[in-house]
C-alpha positions in Angstrom: 127.4 108.1 92.9 126.3 104.8 94.3 127.2 101.2 93.3 123.7 99.7 92.8 122.3 96.5 94.3 121.0 94.0 91.8 118.7 91.0 91.7 117.2 89.6 94.8 119.4 91.7 97.1 117.7 94.8 95.6 114.3 93.5 96.7 115.6 92.8 100.2 117.1 96.3 100.4 113.8 97.9 99.5 112.0 95.8 102.1 114.5 96.6 104.8 114.1 100.3 104.0 110.3 99.9 104.5 110.8 98.0 107.8 113.2 100.7 109.1 110.6 103.4 108.3 108.0 101.6 110.5 110.2 100.0 113.2 109.6 101.0 116.8 112.4 102.1 119.1 112.3 98.7 120.9 112.8 96.9 117.6 115.8 99.2 116.8 117.2 98.5 120.3 116.7 94.7 120.2 117.3 93.6 116.6 120.3 93.8 114.2 120.6 93.1 110.5 122.8 90.4 109.1 123.1 89.0 105.6 121.1 86.0 104.4 122.1 83.8 101.6 120.6 80.4 100.5 121.5 79.5 96.9 120.0 82.1 94.6 118.2 83.9 97.5 120.1 86.9 98.8 118.6 89.1 101.5 118.6 90.1 105.1 118.3 88.3 108.5 116.8 90.1 111.5 118.4 88.7 114.6 118.1 89.6 118.3 114.8 88.6 119.8 113.0 85.4 120.4 111.7 85.4 116.8 114.2 85.6 114.0 113.3 86.6 110.4 115.0 86.1 107.0 113.7 87.6 103.8 114.6 87.9 100.1 113.2 87.6 96.7 112.3 83.9 96.2 114.8 81.9 94.1 112.4 80.7 91.4 109.9 83.6 91.1 109.6 87.3 91.7 107.7 86.7 95.0 109.1 87.9 98.3 109.7 85.1 100.7 109.9 85.3 104.5 111.2 82.7 106.9 110.4 82.9 110.6 111.7 80.9 113.5 113.8 81.1 116.6 117.5 80.7 117.2 117.3 77.0 116.6 115.4 77.3 113.4 118.3 78.8 111.4 121.5 77.1 110.6 125.0 78.5 110.1 125.0 81.4 107.6 121.4 82.2 108.6 120.1 79.5 106.4 116.6 78.3 107.3 116.2 74.8 108.7 113.7 72.4 107.1 111.1 73.6 109.6 111.5 77.2 108.7 111.7 76.4 105.0 108.4 74.4 105.2 106.7 77.3 107.0 107.8 80.1 104.7 105.4 82.8 103.7 105.1 84.3 100.2 104.1 87.8 99.2 103.4 89.5 96.0 106.4 91.2 94.4 106.9 94.9 95.4 104.3 94.6 98.2 106.9 96.0 100.6 104.3 97.8 102.8 102.4 94.6 103.6 105.5 92.5 104.1 107.0 95.1 106.4 103.8 95.1 108.5 103.8 91.3 108.6 107.4 91.1 109.8 107.0 93.8 112.4 103.9 92.1 113.7 106.1 89.1 114.5 109.2 90.8 116.0 107.7 93.9 117.7 106.1 91.9 120.6 109.4 90.1 121.1 111.3 93.4 121.2 108.8 94.9 123.6 109.1 92.0 125.9 112.9 92.0 125.8 113.0 95.8 126.7 110.4 95.4 129.5 112.3 92.4 130.9 115.5 94.4 130.8 113.9 97.4 132.6 112.5 95.1 135.3 115.9 93.3 135.8 118.0 93.8 138.8 121.0 93.5 136.6 122.1 97.0 135.6 125.0 96.2 133.3 128.7 96.3 133.7 130.5 99.1 135.6 
């Protein structure tokens, strides 16, 4: 038996599941999931690379909203700044496949670069 998710968090959970099905190994090595909350929007925040993404069901419709930026574009609590909020992208409700592909097209190049830079680094970690 599971305790169910409701509302906008349920949308974000379905989208995260679709992203995880498609994510490369480099994305899985580079990014981690945090919660995202902004008023009536409740979702997830993918952090770790040069590009940061938050997504949820939009507060005043059933659309999926995606905020993209860098570490300076999000405020405390993973809330998008005015810049990220202005540049938000909307998607049709339940178009999880298309949104997952869009998000991964943003973060996969960052993850690939990070992993390549790490392989080419002379720093080999702590001993």
